C-alpha positions in Angstrom: 101.4 32.4 111.0 102.5 35.8 112.3 99.8 38.3 113.0 101.9 40.7 110.9 102.3 39.0 107.6 103.8 41.8 105.4 107.2 43.4 106.0 105.9 47.0 105.9 102.5 47.8 107.2 100.7 51.0 107.9 97.6 50.7 110.1 95.0 53.5 110.2 93.1 52.9 113.4 90.1 54.5 115.0 90.2 55.7 118.6 89.6 52.7 120.9 90.2 50.1 118.1 92.8 48.3 120.2 95.9 49.7 118.5 98.3 49.4 121.5 97.0 45.9 122.2 97.7 44.8 118.6 101.2 46.3 118.6 102.1 44.5 121.8 100.6 41.3 120.6 102.5 41.3 117.3 105.7 42.4 119.0 105.5 39.6 121.5 104.8 37.1 118.7 108.0 38.2 117.0 110.0 38.3 120.2 108.9 34.8 121.2 110.2 33.6 117.8 113.6 34.9 118.7 113.5 38.3 117.0 114.6 41.6 118.6 112.0 44.3 118.1 111.6 48.0 118.9 108.5 49.8 119.8 108.7 53.6 119.7 106.1 56.3 120.5 106.3 60.0 121.1 105.5 60.5 124.8 106.7 59.0 128.0 103.1 58.3 128.9 102.8 56.4 125.6 105.9 54.3 126.5 104.4 53.4 129.9 101.1 52.5 128.2 103.0 50.1 125.9 105.0 48.5 128.7 101.8 48.0 130.8 100.1 46.3 127.9 103.2 44.0 127.3 103.1 42.9 130.9 99.3 42.2 130.7 99.9 40.0 127.7 103.1 38.4 129.0 102.3 37.1 132.5 103.2 40.3 134.2 106.7 40.7 132.8 108.5 42.6 130.0 110.1 40.6 127.2 113.9 40.9 127.0 113.8 41.1 123.2 111.3 44.0 123.1 112.8 47.4 123.4 110.5 50.3 124.1 111.7 53.9 123.6 110.3 57.4 123.0 110.9 58.7 119.5 113.5 61.3 120.7 115.3 58.7 122.8 115.4 56.4 119.7 116.8 59.2 117.5 119.5 60.1 120.0 120.6 56.7 121.2 120.2 54.7 117.9 120.6 57.2 115.1 122.7 60.2 116.2 125.2 59.3 119.0 126.8 56.2 117.3 127.7 58.2 114.2 128.1 61.8 115.4 131.8 61.7 114.6 131.0 61.8 110.8 130.0 65.5 111.3 131.7 66.6 114.5 135.0 64.8 113.8 135.1 63.8 117.5 133.8 60.8 119.5 131.3 61.6 122.2 130.1 64.9 123.4 126.5 65.0 122.3 124.2 64.0 125.1 120.7 65.3 124.4 118.5 67.7 122.5 118.3 71.4 122.9 114.6 72.6 123.2 115.3 76.3 123.8 115.3 77.2 120.1 112.3 75.2 119.1 110.1 78.2 118.6 110.9 81.7 117.4 114.5 80.9 116.3 115.6 81.2 112.7 118.6 79.0 111.9 120.8 80.7 109.4 123.6 78.3 109.5 124.5 76.5 106.3 123.0 73.1 105.7 125.6 70.4 106.1 127.7 72.3 108.7 128.0 71.4 112.3 126.6 74.6 113.5 123.4 74.0 111.6 122.5 71.0 113.8 124.5 71.3 117.0 124.7 74.1 119.6 127.9 75.4 121.2 126.8 73.4 124.2 127.0 70.2 122.2 123.2 69.7 122.1 121.3 68.8 119.0 118.8 71.4 117.9 115.4 69.7 118.2 114.2 71.1 114.9 117.2 69.8 113.0 117.3 66.4 114.6 115.7 64.4 111.8 117.7 66.2 109.2 120.9 65.4 111.1 120.0 61.7 111.1 119.6 61.8 107.3 122.9 63.6 107.0 124.8 61.2 109.2 123.4 58.3 107.3 124.7 59.8 104.1 128.1 60.8 105.4 128.6 57.4 106.9 127.7 55.5 103.7 124.4 54.2 105.2 125.8 52.9 108.5 123.0 54.5 110.5 120.4 52.3 108.9 122.8 49.3 108.6 123.3 49.3 112.4 119.5 49.3 112.9 119.3 46.3 110.5 121.7 44.4 112.7 119.9 45.3 115.9 116.2 45.0 115.1 114.1 42.6 113.1 111.0 44.9 113.2 110.3 48.4 114.4 106.8 49.4 115.5 105.9 53.1 115.4 103.0 54.0 117.6 101.1 57.3 117.3 102.8 57.8 113.9 100.7 60.9 113.3 102.9 62.8 115.7 106.0 62.8 113.5 106.9 66.0 111.6 109.2 67.5 109.0 112.1 65.2 108.0 110.9 62.5 110.4 109.2 61.0 107.4 112.5 60.8 105.6 113.7 58.6 108.4 110.6 56.4 108.0 111.3 56.3 104.2 114.9 55.1 104.8 113.7 52.4 107.2 110.9 51.2 104.8 113.5 50.7 102.1 115.8 48.7 104.5 115.5 45.0 105.4 113.8 45.9 108.7 110.1 45.2 109.0 108.3 48.5 109.7 104.8 48.7 111.2 103.4 52.3 111.6 100.2 52.7 113.6 98.2 55.9 114.2 95.1 58.0 113.8 95.4 61.3 112.0 92.4 62.6 113.8 94.4 62.5 117.1 97.4 64.5 115.8 97.7 66.6 119.0 101.5 66.5 119.4 104.4 67.1 117.1 108.0 65.8 117.5 109.3 69.2 116.6 108.4 72.6 115.1 108.8 71.7 111.5 108.3 73.9 108.4 108.9 71.0 105.9 106.4 68.4 104.8 103.4 69.9 106.6 101.2 68.5 103.8 102.5 65.0 104.5 102.7 64.9 108.3 100.3 65.3 111.3 96.7 65.1 110.3 98.0 64.8 106.7 100.3 61.8 107.4 98.2 59.4 105.3 99.1 61.4 102.2 102.7 60.3 102.7 101.7 56.6 103.3 99.4 56.5 100.3 102.3 57.6 98.2 104.4 54.8 99.6 101.5 52.4 99.0 101.3 53.5 95.4 105.0 52.8 95.1 104.5 49.2 96.4 106.6 49.9 99.6 103.9 49.4 102.2 100.5 47.9 102.7 97.9 50.2 104.2 95.2 48.7 106.5 92.2 50.6 107.9 90.4 49.7 111.0 87.8 52.4 111.7 85.8 50.3 114.2 86.2 51.1 117.9 85.8 48.7 120.8 85.8 51.4 123.4 82.6 53.4 123.4 78.9 53.1 122.6 77.1 54.3 119.5 76.0 57.6 121.0 79.6 58.7 121.9 80.7 57.4 118.5 78.2 59.6 116.6 79.1 62.6 118.7 82.8 62.1 117.9 82.1 61.9 114.2 80.3 65.3 114.5 83.3 66.8 116.2 85.6 65.6 113.4 83.5 65.2 110.3 86.4 65.2 107.9 87.5 61.9 106.4 85.9 58.5 106.9 83.5 58.3 110.0 84.4 55.8 112.7 82.0 53.0 113.9 81.8 51.0 117.0 81.2 47.4 118.0 80.8 48.1 121.7 77.3 47.2 122.8 77.5 46.9 126.6 74.8 49.1 128.3 74.6 50.6 131.7 71.8 52.6 133.5 73.4 55.9 132.3 74.7 55.9 128.7 75.1 58.7 126.2 76.3 62.3 125.7 74.7 64.9 128.0 74.7 68.6 128.5 74.4 69.5 132.2 74.2 72.9 134.0 77.3 74.0 136.0 75.1 74.3 139.0 74.6 70.5 139.0 78.2 69.5 138.7 78.6 68.4 142.3 75.5 66.2 142.4 76.4 64.6 139.1 80.0 64.0 140.1 79.0 62.5 143.5 76.8 60.0 141.7 78.9 59.0 138.6 82.5 59.9 139.5 83.5 60.8 135.9 87.0 61.7 134.9 87.1 65.4 134.4 88.8 66.7 131.2 89.5 70.2 130.1 91.3 71.9 127.1 94.1 73.3 129.2 94.9 74.7 132.7 93.3 78.0 131.7 89.9 76.3 131.9 88.2 76.4 135.3 87.6 72.9 136.7 85.3 73.9 139.6 87.8 72.7 142.2 88.2 69.2 140.8 91.3 67.5 139.5 91.2 67.6 135.7 93.3 66.2 132.9 94.1 68.3 129.9 92.7 67.1 126.5 96.2 66.5 125.0 97.4 64.5 128.0 94.5 62.0 128.0 95.4 60.4 124.6 95.5 56.7 124.9 93.4 56.6 128.1 90.0 54.9 128.6 87.5 55.9 131.3 84.2 54.5 132.3 82.7 58.0 132.3 83.9 61.5 131.5 82.9 65.1 132.3 84.2 67.7 129.9 84.6 71.4 131.0 84.4 73.1 127.6 86.3 76.2 126.4 85.0 78.7 123.9 85.4 76.8 120.6 83.5 73.7 121.7 80.8 75.7 123.4 80.3 77.5 120.1 80.2 74.1 118.3 77.5 72.8 120.7 75.4 75.9 121.0 75.8 77.5 117.5 77.0 74.6 115.4 80.2 76.4 114.6 82.7 74.0 113.1 86.0 73.4 115.0 88.9 74.7 113.0 91.4 72.4 114.9 89.3 69.5 116.1 92.1 67.1 117.0 92.3 67.7 120.8 88.5 67.8 121.1 88.2 64.5 119.2 90.7 62.9 121.6 88.7 64.2 124.6 85.3 62.9 123.4 86.6 59.5 122.5 87.9 58.6 126.0 84.6 57.5 127.7 83.1 54.1 127.4 79.5 54.8 128.6 78.7 58.4 129.3 80.0 61.9 128.7 78.7 65.0 130.4 79.5 68.4 129.0 79.1 71.3 131.5 77.5 74.5 130.4 77.0 77.8 132.3 73.4 78.8 131.8 72.4 75.7 129.9 69.6 76.5 127.3 66.1 75.1 127.7 66.2 73.5 124.2 68.8 72.9 121.6 68.7 71.4 118.1 69.9 67.8 118.1 69.3 67.3 121.8 66.3 66.1 123.9 65.4 67.0 127.4 65.9 64.3 130.0 66.2 63.9 133.8 69.3 62.2 135.3 68.9 60.6 138.6 71.6 61.7 141.0 71.2 60.2 144.4 67.9 61.2 145.9 67.3 64.0 143.3 67.1 64.4 139.6 68.8 67.0 137.5 67.7 68.4 134.2 69.9 67.6 131.2 69.9 67.7 127.4 70.8 64.4 125.8 72.5 64.2 122.4 70.4 62.5 119.8 72.8 60.1 118.1 72.6 60.1 114.3 74.8 58.7 111.6 76.6 61.4 109.6 
């Protein structure tokens, strides 16, 4: 029996629940049964992560019947280029997207006209790409979707929370087609967006499950929830729930222990001793945050990654969250950052307080010395 039994499935998955593993496993099962499948995700990093996992599960090689593309590559190569003539009245010409007008540009061109969607340089305006796909499908009498039905048995959408605007109308068209559609994501990790959309904001990004619940109520999809992580211990799990308390809390089944587990606050003066002992991956909100001379990965760029240990260099909002209990107004990137480590997470503070509610004082052995730290007291929310 196929791991994917229903034709259209939406999987709400917690960070570290094995989402990419499951997508690749199910895609390989279908491919080995002779079916051509597509896996699409938003970023190039996501594409490489999928390809790496396929190789791990398939004796080190990619499968010829599994196509892996970014969302924008899929839109351009599969949905726009083959049928552009229905709007442009010419064959060829369009090669890529135009990103220059994504922000701060107001498109006054009339809906349905070439100028609305395509620049004078024959590039598709990024913010109009999804709308153009829907228009081309209408103008061609449904040929855009019909072609996909001929090419793919199943399409897997990874990081589905990153879609925006009329992207959901493309998903709706596919769900109503003969193609099997599997959408996987975590709305708490909605750190990217395919374009700067003004439409459907209440049904995309962190609100994407509103859209899928509507489809479920119409009998078009089955929604599955897996809020149990395999990645991190209970202390990190509880801290992540405190970062993003909205919605159902996540749980964990990871029970492996090491000599240094949990969430710690350490003083900036102790960074070098701590790093020399535990070699954590350093994460920061963005390049504006000082990394004390170490190589650091931005919060948004680490999505999908797993590290043994992490050190977070906090910015203002997360400092206020830790010290004052001030809720994060946009917790998505912070949630991504705090769900990367398996065993330990150290958060660096300048002038660390002597005591703090919800933390206990501990000593961390670093080589021949010990440093003072405050350890998060895990508690179920």
